[in-house]
N, C-alpha and C positions, 0 to 999 in steps of 0.2 A: 504494500500500500504506500502511496506517495504522500497523501495529505488527508486531513480530516477538517471539514468546515463545520464550525459550531455556532454559526450566526443565526440559524433557522430553528424552527420548532423541534426538529430532530436533526441529528448530524448527517452530513454527506461525506461518504468515504470514497476517495478518488484513487484509482490505480493508474493515473496518467498525470503528466506534468503540464501538458499543453491543451487543456480543455478550452474550447472556443466559448465566447461569451453567451451565444444563444443556447448552447448545450448546458452550460452552467445555470443559466436562468431557468431552463426547464427543470433541472435537478432541484433548484431552490423551490419551485412550485410543488414538486413532489414532497419535499421535506416539510412543507407547511400544510399538507392535507391532514384533517383531523383524525383520520383512521389509520395513518401510516404506522408501522411497527418498527421500533428500534432505530433504524437508520436507512439511508439510501446508499446503494452501492453503484458506482459508476466505473465500468470496465475500461481497459486501456484502449479499446477500439471505438470508444463512444463518439457519437456525432449527433447532430440535430435530427429530430424526428417530429412526428405529429403528437403533441402533448407530452410525450415522454421520450427522452433521448434513446436512440438506438444504441445498444450497449449499456442499458440501464437495468438494474434489478431492484425491485421494491416488494416488500411484504406488507400486507394490509390485514386489518382485523374486520371480518364480517362483510367486506366489500370487494367487488371486482370492477376493474376499469377496462372496458373494451379497447380504448386507445393505448393502454399500457401493455396490450398484447400485440396490437397492430393489425394491418389489413391482410398480411400474408400469414394467416394462422397456421401454425405447425411447420413453417418453413424450417429447413434444416439440412443436414448433411448425411450422406452415406458413403461408405468406402469398402472396397473389397481388394484383398491381396491376391495376386495371381502367382502361378508357379513360374512365370516367365522371368528371366533375368536380363532380357534385352529384346529389342524389336527395331527393325529397320525403318527408315523414313518412308520408303515406298509402302510398306505394310501398314504403317500408321495412317497414311493418307487413305489407303483402301478401307481401313476400319472406320475412319471418320465418315467416308462416303456411305457406308452401310448404316452407321448410326443416324445420319441425316435422312436416310430412306425410311427408317423405322420409328424414329422419335420426332414428333412435330416440335418445332422450335418457335420461340417468340409467342405471338398471339395465336398461332395455329393450333387447331384441335384435330383429333381423328375425324375422319369423315363418317365413321360408323361408331356406335357405342361399343365399348370394350365389354368383355364378359362380366356379368354381374357378380360372379364368384370372386372376381378380383377386387371388388369394392369392399370396404370395411363392413363387417357384419352388423346388422341392426336387429334387435329383438323384435319379435312380433308385436305390432301395434305401436312401437316406439317412433317410427318414421312420422306418424301423424302428430307426435308431440314436438316436432322440430319444424318451426315455421319456414325457415329459409331452406334448410336441407331438403325437406319434402318437396318444395317448389322447384329446386334446382337439381334434384337427384338425376334425372334423365340427362340433362346437359353435362353433369359432372362425369357421367360414364364416357363421354367423348373427350373429356379433359384428362382422364386417367392415363398415365404414361406419357405426359407431355411436359416439356421443360419450362416454358414461360420465358419472359424476357428479363430486362434489367441485369442484375448481377448473378442470375442463375447460370450455371455452367455444367458441362461434362468435361472431365479431364482424364487423360492418360498420363501417369506420372511414374517417375523412377525414385524409389525409396533408398535411403542410405542403409537399409537392410539388404540391398542388392536386388530387390524384386520390383517388378512392374505392378502398379496399383491402378485401380479405377475409382474415380470419385465423382459424385453428383451433388449439386446444390440446387434444391428446388423446394416448392411449397404446395399450398392447397389450391393454387390457380384461382379461377374466377369464383369458385365455391366459397373459399375463405374470404375473399374480397367482399362478396355479397353479405355474408354473415356478419363480418366486422362492421361494415357500414350501417346495416340495419340496426344492430344493437347499440352502436355509438349514437345514432340519431334517437333511438328510443330512450337511452339513458339521458341524453340532453333534454328531451321533452319532459321526462319524469322529474329530473332535477329542477327544471323550471317550475313545474307544478308544486314541488315540495318546498320551494323557496330556498334552495341550496345557496349557501354563502360562498361556495367555490366559484370563482369567476369563470364565466363561459369561455372567455378568451384563452384560458389555460388548456382547453381541449381535454379535460380530464373528467368527463361526466362518468358517474359511478352507478352501479346497481348493487343493492344488498343481496348477498348470496342466498339469503333465506326467502327472498321474494320470488314470485312466479317468473318475473322477467330475468332475474339473476340466475335462477335454476335453469331456465330455458337457454339462456346464453351459454352457460357452462356446458350444457348438454350438446349444443351445436358446436361450440368451440372444440370440445373433445373429439367430436366426430371429424371435424376438419383436421385436427392433429393426426388422427388415424388415416384420413384420406391422403394427407401429405406423405405419410409413410408409405401407403400403398402405391402412391404415384412414383415415389423414388424407387421403390422395390421393383415395379414393373419396368421402369426405365433401365435399372441396373440389369435386369434379366435380359433386356434387349441389347444393352451394351456388351454384355458377356457373349451373347449370341453373335453379335457383330465381330467381336474378336475371334471367336471360334470359326467364323466363316472365312477368315484370312489366315489364322495361325492355329495349328494343331500339333500335338495335344496341348491343352492348357487346363490346369486345375485351379479351382477357386476356393479361397477361404470363406469363412462366414461373413455375413453382412454386418458391418458396424453402422448403426443408425442413431442419430441424436437430433432432436428438434431444438430450435433456439427462439421461437416466438410462441409463447403460451402462458397460461396461468394454472397453478395447481396448488391444492391444499397440501402443505408439508409442515413438519414439526421443526421449529427452530427456537433455540433458547427456551426449550421446554414448553412451547406454546404452539398450537396449531394455527397457522396463518395461511393466507392466500399469497403465494409467491408469484409475482409477475416477472417474467423474463422476456424482454423485448430486444432481440439481437444479443442474447446472452445464453451461454451453454451451461447446463447443469454439470457440476464437477464434484460429485460426492466422492468420498475417499475410495480410491480404487476404480472409479468409473472411467471408462474409455470415452474420450471425446475427440472431436475433429475441429481444428481451427484453420480454415483455409486462408491462403494469401490472396493477392491480386493476380490478375493474368500476368504471368511472367515472374512471379516470386513463389517461394516455397509454401507449402501447406504443412501442417503438423498434426500428427496423431499424438494425443496427450492422455495422461492419467490424472484424474482429479485428486486433490489433497484433502477435500472436505473442509475447507476453511470456513468457519462460521461467519466471519466478518463480511464475506461476499454472499452470504446465504448459500454456500456451497455452489458457487457459480464461477464462470470465467468468460473470457471474450468469445465472440462467435466468428471473428475474422480479422482482417487487417483494419477495416474501418475507413470510411471515406475522409479525405482531407479537402476534397473539392466537390462542390455540387455538380450535377450532370452537365448543365448548361455552361457552368464556369469551366469545366474541363474541356468541353468542346471548343470554347473560345480561346483558352489560354495555352493548352498543350500543343506541342508541335508534332504533327502526324509522322513526319519522317524520323524524328528523334525517337518517338515511342516505338515505331516499327523496328528501328535499328536495335534498340534494347532487346527486343524479343528475337530478332533475326540472329543477333550475335550469340544468343544462347542456344540457337538451333531449335527454337520452339515453333511448332506449327500453330499459328495464332489466329485470332479473329479481328485484329485491328487493321481494317482495310480502308476505311474512309474516315473523314473528320467526325461524322456522326457516331463512330465507334469509340471515340476518345474518352467518353464518360466511363468506359470500362478498361481503359489503359492503366498500366501500373502506376503512372504518374498521378492518377486521381486518388490513389490510396496511400494510407500511412505505411511506414516501413514495418513489415510484419515481424522482423527480428526484434525491433524495439518493443512492439506490442507483446511479444512472447516474454522478453526480458522483464517487462513491467509486471508480470503476473506469475513469477516463479514461486511465489508463496501460495498460489492457487492451483498450479498444475505442475506435473513433471512431463518433460518431452520424451516421447518414446521413439517416434520415427519422423524424420524429415523427408518430405515428398516434393520433388522438383518436377515442374510440368514439362512434358514432352509434346503434348498436343492438346489444344483447347477448342471446345465448341461453346459459343455463347448464344443466348437466346436473341 
């Protein structure tokens, strides 16, 4: 931990030196909520979000805040170790071509619904109890196994353990977006009716977890977390198939999966509280996590230390240092391409519009890792060989 700020109703614990003013202002808002528990934890990759910083961890008593989970509910990482110890550039390109054929990217969905058996299970009668999931269920079946846009990616990597790894970053697609927006609006309307003293401009409308609205949000949020996992799993199956279509034999390890946008009831400091992780990874003692870098920098497989001061959490990635439009305006395309080309990475920075996902738009991942060695232990460093972005 780098600093503790004690000027607000509850302390703010920071795992970074260079917190931007807007991010800190949002952290101060969180620290002054009447139902916040113990303190606010700000991870080393933190940057400005809607209402709550991305890279923030907050525990609350009896309340849940949809905007403190975010619009991409259940977004997270998965990774698989392969038996390969090397792969040629030509074969990498062939694998990427097969991935693009079988995994829709960006805003694209499948043309037909995927098999219902691949969707998260719902108990009989429970679908009717979920307002948005029930309405969007059929559409979600076409989104299953699709990457999405923004910072979502598929990478083929070489680990310092000598093995080729596969990694995916993606979330709950339009389903999670619809659920998040519906319940954030509902919370805002209810807070207005209740005469809440929390300023609307903070974008931190809340729902009591014992209320009907709170219970329904949590039910739909959990389904979106499960859907995001099913989405990553199906994509990983197809990435593995793409690799096998080019290289054989290949054997695969078990799937490592972890989400970084959700809220869950957990026990901390001997009390059950609602822990919100928005762009933060759970890091219980011994738990395996994934902290990805930017396009062109390493990612890390880590093991949690279970540090109570971060509510057993760590960073979820490198973290942005530039907004998307700012990166497109300020970064030099040729320079960013050269950084990747010099490393021999097959990358996705082809046009000025791609600069929002260039390495220069992100913080230094090694500094991010160094700032949280009290939260995690590094297990494997994974360097990108080939990258597909949404």
